[in-house]
C-alpha positions in Angstrom: -7.2 -15.2 -25.3 -8.5 -12.8 -22.8 -6.2 -11.7 -20.0 -7.1 -12.8 -16.4 -5.6 -11.5 -13.2 -7.0 -12.7 -9.9 -6.1 -12.1 -6.3 -7.0 -14.9 -3.9 -6.4 -15.8 -0.2 -5.2 -19.3 0.9 -6.4 -19.8 4.5 -4.1 -22.7 5.3 -1.0 -20.5 4.8 -2.8 -17.3 5.6 -1.3 -15.8 2.4 -2.5 -13.8 -0.6 -1.6 -14.9 -4.1 -2.0 -13.2 -7.5 -2.6 -15.3 -10.6 -2.1 -14.1 -14.2 -3.3 -16.0 -17.3 -3.1 -14.8 -20.9 -1.9 -16.1 -24.3 -0.1 -19.2 -23.0 1.4 -17.4 -20.0 0.5 -18.6 -16.6 2.1 -17.0 -13.5 1.4 -17.4 -9.8 3.0 -15.1 -7.3 2.8 -14.8 -3.5 2.0 -11.3 -2.2 4.1 -10.0 0.7 1.7 -9.4 3.6 3.7 -6.4 5.0 4.3 -4.8 1.7 1.7 -5.6 -1.0 3.9 -4.0 -3.7 6.4 -6.9 -3.3 5.5 -10.2 -4.9 7.6 -13.3 -5.2 7.3 -16.1 -7.8 5.6 -19.4 -6.9 5.3 -20.8 -10.4 5.7 -19.4 -13.9 5.0 -21.0 -17.3 5.2 -19.3 -20.7 7.4 -17.8 -23.3 8.1 -14.1 -23.4 9.4 -12.2 -26.4 11.8 -10.2 -24.1 12.7 -9.6 -20.5 11.0 -6.3 -20.8 7.6 -8.0 -21.6 8.0 -10.2 -18.6 8.9 -7.3 -16.3 5.8 -5.4 -17.6 3.5 -8.3 -16.7 5.0 -8.6 -13.2 4.6 -4.8 -12.7 1.0 -5.1 -13.8 0.5 -8.0 -11.2 2.1 -5.9 -8.5 -0.2 -2.9 -9.2 -3.2 -5.1 -9.3 -2.4 -6.9 -6.0 -1.8 -3.5 -4.3 -5.1 -2.1 -5.5 -7.1 -5.1 -4.6 -5.6 -5.3 -1.1 -6.3 -1.6 -0.6 -10.0 -2.3 -1.5 -10.1 -5.1 1.0 -8.6 -2.9 3.7 -11.0 0.0 3.0 -13.9 -2.4 3.2 -13.0 -3.6 6.7 
C-alpha cells in the first residue's frame, strides 16, 4: 500500500492536523500552532515492529507538518 501523509485544517477547532496512512497503520496527530515541530496524538491504529519504527514515522510526520505550514506561511 502506498504511504499517504496529509495536512489539513479543521475550522471549528481552528487547528491543523496531520494524517498518516500506510500498510495498516493509521495515525492522526494534532499540530501545535505555536511550534509546528510539536505534534500530539489524537488517534493511532496499527502494529509496529519496534518502537524505533513508530518513532521514525512520527518524526516523518513532524517534518512534513513543519514543511507544509512553512509553505502556507510563505504563500500568505
